[in-house]
C-alpha positions in Angstrom: -102.7 42.1 169.9 -104.0 42.0 173.2 -102.6 39.4 176.1 -102.2 38.7 179.9 -100.4 40.5 182.5 -100.1 39.1 185.9 -98.5 42.7 187.1 -101.9 43.9 189.5 -100.9 47.5 189.8 -97.8 49.2 191.6 -97.0 49.9 195.2 -94.8 52.6 197.6 -92.2 51.0 198.1 -92.3 53.1 201.6 -95.6 53.2 202.8 -97.4 50.6 201.1 -99.6 52.7 199.2 -101.4 51.1 195.9 -101.8 52.5 192.4 -103.0 51.4 189.1 -101.0 50.5 186.6 -100.4 54.2 185.3 -97.8 56.4 184.3 -96.7 57.5 187.4 -93.6 57.1 189.6 -94.1 58.5 193.0 -96.3 58.4 196.1 -98.6 61.0 196.2 -99.1 59.9 199.9 -95.1 59.7 201.0 -93.6 60.8 198.1 -91.7 57.4 197.7 -91.2 55.2 194.8 -93.2 53.4 193.3 -93.0 49.7 191.8 -94.6 46.8 190.2 -97.0 44.1 191.8 -97.4 40.9 190.5 -99.7 37.9 191.4 -97.1 35.4 191.8 -99.5 31.8 192.3 -100.9 33.0 188.5 -97.3 33.3 187.5 -96.6 30.0 188.9 -98.9 28.6 187.3 -98.5 29.6 184.2 -94.3 29.7 183.9 -92.2 26.9 183.7 -88.5 25.9 182.4 -90.1 24.4 179.7 -92.3 27.2 178.7 -89.1 29.8 178.7 -87.3 27.6 176.8 -90.0 27.1 174.5 -90.1 31.2 173.7 -87.6 33.5 171.9 -84.2 34.4 172.4 -85.0 37.7 174.0 -85.8 39.3 177.2 -89.4 38.6 176.0 -89.0 34.6 176.9 -89.7 36.0 180.8 -92.6 38.3 179.8 -94.9 36.6 182.7 -92.5 38.5 184.8 -92.4 41.6 183.1 -95.3 44.3 183.5 -96.8 44.2 179.6 -99.8 42.2 178.7 -99.2 43.0 174.7 -98.3 40.0 172.9 -96.5 41.9 170.1 -94.2 44.1 172.7 -91.5 46.2 171.6 -88.9 44.3 170.2 -85.3 45.2 169.1 -83.6 41.6 169.9 -82.6 42.7 173.3 -81.2 40.2 175.7 -80.3 36.1 175.6 -76.3 38.1 176.1 -73.4 35.6 176.6 -72.7 34.3 180.1 -68.4 33.4 179.8 -66.3 31.8 182.3 -63.5 34.0 183.1 -60.9 31.7 184.0 -58.1 34.4 182.5 -59.6 37.4 184.7 -60.1 35.4 187.5 -57.1 33.5 187.7 -55.4 37.5 187.4 -57.9 37.8 190.6 -57.9 35.1 192.3 -61.3 33.5 191.4 -61.5 29.8 191.2 -65.4 30.2 189.7 -65.6 34.0 188.0 -68.2 34.3 185.1 -68.9 38.0 182.8 -72.7 38.5 181.7 -71.7 40.7 178.9 -74.3 42.8 178.2 -72.0 44.6 175.5 -73.5 43.1 172.9 -77.4 44.4 173.1 -78.8 46.1 170.0 -77.6 49.5 171.0 -74.5 48.1 173.0 -75.9 48.3 176.9 -77.8 46.5 179.4 -80.1 50.0 178.9 -81.6 48.1 176.2 -83.2 45.8 178.1 -85.0 48.6 180.4 -86.0 50.6 177.2 -87.7 47.6 175.7 -90.3 47.5 178.9 -90.6 51.2 179.0 -91.2 51.6 175.4 -94.0 48.8 175.5 -96.0 50.1 178.4 -95.7 53.5 176.6 -97.5 52.0 173.7 -100.0 49.8 176.1 -100.8 53.7 177.9 -101.0 55.3 174.0 -98.5 57.7 174.5 -97.0 59.1 171.2 -93.4 60.4 172.6 -91.4 58.7 174.4 -87.8 60.4 175.9 -85.5 60.3 178.8 -82.8 61.8 180.8 -79.4 60.0 180.3 -76.1 59.7 180.5 -75.3 58.5 177.0 -76.3 54.4 176.9 -80.0 55.7 178.2 -80.1 58.4 175.3 -78.8 55.6 172.4 -81.6 52.5 173.4 -84.4 55.3 173.6 -83.8 56.4 170.3 -83.8 52.7 169.0 -86.7 52.0 170.6 -88.5 54.9 169.4 -87.7 54.5 166.1 -88.7 50.4 166.4 -92.2 51.7 167.9 -92.8 54.9 165.6 -92.7 57.4 168.7 -91.7 60.5 168.2 -88.4 61.0 170.6 -86.9 63.3 172.8 -83.4 62.7 174.4 -82.1 65.1 177.4 -78.5 64.7 178.0 -75.7 66.7 179.6 -74.1 69.4 177.4 -70.0 67.7 178.4 -71.3 64.1 176.9 -68.7 62.2 175.2 -69.6 63.3 171.2 -69.2 58.8 170.7 -72.2 58.7 173.1 -74.7 61.8 171.4 -73.8 60.6 167.9 -74.5 56.7 169.1 -77.9 58.7 170.1 -78.2 61.1 167.0 -78.3 58.2 164.5 -81.5 56.7 165.3 -83.3 60.6 164.5 -84.5 61.8 168.1 -84.5 65.0 169.1 -81.5 65.2 171.4 -81.3 68.3 173.4 -78.2 68.9 175.5 -78.9 70.9 178.5 -75.7 72.8 180.4 -75.6 70.9 183.7 -74.6 67.3 185.3 -77.4 64.5 184.9 -79.0 65.2 188.3 -80.3 68.7 186.5 -81.3 67.2 183.6 -83.2 64.7 185.2 -84.8 67.5 187.0 -85.9 69.2 184.2 -87.6 66.1 182.5 -89.4 65.8 185.5 -91.2 69.1 185.0 -91.7 68.6 181.5 -92.9 65.1 182.1 -95.7 67.1 183.9 -96.1 69.7 181.7 -96.9 68.1 178.3 -97.6 64.1 179.5 -95.0 62.4 177.9 -93.2 59.0 178.7 -90.2 59.7 180.2 -88.9 56.1 180.5 -86.8 57.2 183.5 -89.5 59.4 184.9 -92.8 58.7 185.0 -92.8 55.2 183.2 -89.9 54.4 185.7 -92.0 51.8 187.4 -91.6 49.9 184.4 -88.6 50.4 183.0 -86.6 49.6 186.2 -88.3 45.8 185.7 -86.6 45.3 182.6 -82.9 44.8 184.6 -84.9 41.5 186.4 -84.0 39.9 183.2 -80.0 40.0 183.9 -81.2 37.7 187.1 -83.1 35.6 184.7 -80.8 35.0 182.0 -77.9 34.2 184.7 -79.5 31.9 186.4 -81.1 30.1 183.2 -77.6 30.0 182.0 -76.1 28.7 185.1 -78.5 25.6 184.9 -81.4 26.9 186.6 -79.0 28.5 189.7 -78.6 31.4 191.6 -74.6 32.5 191.8 -73.1 32.9 194.9 -72.2 36.5 194.6 -72.6 39.6 191.8 -70.7 42.0 191.8 -72.9 44.9 189.7 -72.1 48.8 189.0 -74.2 51.5 190.8 -75.3 54.6 189.5 -78.8 55.2 190.5 -78.7 52.0 192.1 -81.9 50.5 190.6 -79.9 47.5 188.6 -78.6 45.7 191.8 -82.1 46.0 193.2 -83.9 44.6 190.4 -81.5 42.3 190.0 -81.9 40.7 193.6 -85.7 41.4 193.1 -85.8 39.2 189.7 -83.8 36.1 191.6 -86.3 36.2 194.4 -89.0 36.3 191.8 -87.6 32.8 190.4 -87.3 31.2 193.5 -90.8 32.3 194.5 -92.2 31.1 191.4 -90.3 27.5 191.9 -87.9 28.0 188.9 -84.8 27.9 191.3 -84.0 26.6 194.6 -83.7 29.2 197.1 -80.0 30.6 197.8 -78.6 33.8 199.9 -76.9 35.4 196.3 -74.3 38.2 198.0 -74.8 41.5 196.4 -71.5 43.9 195.8 -71.8 47.1 194.3 -69.1 49.2 192.3 -69.2 53.3 192.1 -66.4 55.7 191.0 -64.8 57.5 193.5 -65.6 60.4 191.8 -69.1 60.0 192.5 -69.5 57.2 195.2 -72.1 58.4 197.8 -73.9 54.6 198.1 -70.0 53.6 198.5 -69.5 56.1 201.1 -72.7 55.8 203.1 -71.9 51.9 203.2 -68.1 52.9 204.2 -69.6 55.2 207.2 -72.3 52.9 208.4 -74.9 55.2 207.3 -78.8 54.6 206.5 -79.2 57.9 204.1 -77.3 58.9 200.6 -75.7 62.1 200.9 -76.0 63.6 197.3 -72.5 64.6 195.8 -71.0 66.7 192.4 -70.0 63.9 190.1 -66.5 64.2 189.4 -65.1 61.1 187.3 -64.9 60.2 184.0 -67.5 57.2 184.7 -70.4 59.5 183.4 -72.2 56.2 182.6 -72.6 56.0 186.5 -72.3 59.5 187.4 -75.6 59.9 189.3 -74.7 62.5 192.2 -78.3 61.7 193.9 -78.9 57.8 193.5 -82.7 57.5 193.5 -82.2 53.8 194.7 -79.1 54.3 196.1 -80.6 53.3 199.5 -82.4 50.2 198.4 -79.1 48.9 197.2 -77.3 49.3 200.7 -80.3 47.8 201.9 -79.4 44.4 199.4 -76.0 44.4 200.2 -76.2 44.7 203.6 -78.9 42.6 203.7 -77.3 39.7 201.5 -73.8 40.2 202.8 -72.2 42.1 200.3 -70.0 45.7 200.2 -70.3 48.3 198.2 -66.6 49.7 196.8 -65.1 52.5 194.7 -62.4 52.9 192.3 -60.6 55.5 191.0 -60.9 56.8 187.5 -56.8 55.6 186.9 -58.0 51.8 188.3 -60.8 52.4 186.2 -59.3 52.6 183.0 -56.9 49.7 184.2 -59.9 47.6 184.9 -60.9 48.3 181.0 -57.7 47.2 180.1 -57.3 44.2 182.3 -60.8 42.6 181.1 -60.1 43.3 177.1 -56.4 41.7 177.3 -58.0 38.5 179.4 -61.0 37.7 178.4 -61.6 39.7 174.8 -64.1 42.0 175.9 -64.1 45.7 175.6 -65.7 47.6 178.5 -67.0 51.1 178.9 -66.0 53.0 182.3 -68.7 51.2 183.8 -67.1 47.4 183.6 -63.8 49.4 184.2 -65.4 50.4 187.6 -67.1 46.4 188.0 -63.6 45.0 187.5 -61.5 47.3 189.3 -63.9 46.7 192.5 -64.2 43.4 192.2 -60.7 43.3 192.0 -60.4 45.2 195.8 -63.0 42.9 196.8 -61.5 40.1 196.2 -58.0 41.5 197.7 -59.7 42.1 200.8 -61.3 38.4 200.9 -65.2 40.0 200.3 -65.5 38.1 197.0 -64.0 34.4 198.1 -62.1 32.6 196.0 -64.1 29.0 195.8 -67.5 31.7 195.4 -68.9 31.1 192.0 -69.1 34.8 191.2 -71.1 37.0 188.4 -69.8 40.2 187.3 -71.8 42.4 185.2 -70.8 44.5 182.1 -73.1 46.7 181.1 -71.4 48.7 178.3 -69.5 48.5 175.3 -66.3 50.3 175.5 -66.4 51.5 171.8 -69.1 54.3 173.7 -66.2 55.6 175.6 -62.5 54.4 173.6 -61.0 58.0 175.2 -61.1 56.8 178.6 -58.4 54.2 178.2 -56.1 56.0 175.4 -53.7 56.5 177.8 -53.6 52.8 179.1 -52.6 52.1 175.5 -49.4 51.2 174.0 -48.4 53.3 170.7 -48.6 51.3 167.4 -45.3 50.9 165.5 -44.8 53.0 162.4 -42.4 51.6 159.7 -41.4 51.7 156.2 -43.4 49.1 153.8 -40.0 46.6 154.0 -38.7 43.8 155.7 -35.5 44.8 157.3 -37.9 48.1 158.8 -40.1 45.6 160.2 -37.2 43.4 161.6 -35.0 46.1 162.8 -37.7 48.9 164.5 -40.4 45.9 166.0 -38.8 42.5 166.4 -35.4 43.4 167.2 -36.1 47.4 168.6 -35.5 48.8 172.2 -39.5 48.6 172.8 -40.4 45.1 174.6 -43.1 42.9 172.3 -46.6 42.7 173.6 -46.9 39.0 173.9 -49.4 36.3 175.8 -50.2 37.7 179.3 
């Protein structure tokens, strides 16, 4: 069904050159990345707290601020995930007002469902018949699921060493899954060539300007869940850097259309030490992000040449935040700490966020009194092996009361209890 979009075109983030709303992602003049431009005055007259509350309990309640026209978008029931006040984790970290945005509960169990819903809808609007992506795992699952709902042919390209659990997660939706001998950056380069050769809709290549806009809904929802206020500080995992950049854009858009009062929300980012080019550039005071070869089990963040890394640096510096990193053992400990305090089992990206948040709190960068939102972007069932060595072995006993009492209650091993 036809509808209205307030998106007016694409614009280069480097030189400002304008382009139509087509399947393009790079500026022909300077090769800079393109982003969606909106008529915010028109949006302001069409959106209100009341109109949003009357909308569906999905990301599409914010359709006026998304680059789609159709009134029947690709809809898997994505978004409106819980914002949890995390008092137990906050106490462990020395923070009085900590919240967790739990995107582990989206349809394919990661925030990628948000960005893919927007990209898949644009693929349909543009008349494309094939939807595809380069992925470290979560995106492959989301693209495959959205393709099945939209009736699109699907190809997903992943590094050959991707965790088996994520491969199964994607294959169940019936895509053509291609394992590539190489890291994510090599997979992505191949997909750029395929997009040019076949004209398919690649979520994170030629559809990237639309795809990235879906991340803004993580700002929209948090503001709505906090009573239409922005938080003081957010902590976001960084892979390409687009998630952090677009959440910042989302809060600024809400201010621009009058839905929230102005606030300088501070932005901090989290990377794994084995793939931390943005954190390294931040620590060294550089504006350029130098590519690295990933060496970490945090595969969902293992992008060695992050396209939006320089823009994430700008956001952190402009808002007074920071970008930190954590080692693989610290990430595993972060996963366990989150599960044991707040009952959320996160994948390695969530463990990275918690581990870096812990460091930033200890350093006084994240302040005790600030209202802080940490984004937990994927479910731990996708990467169970990452935390296996952190866990206690189960008890194994004979089926008798005496065996339970002797080996469990009164044995040498310390029992788990309330922490």
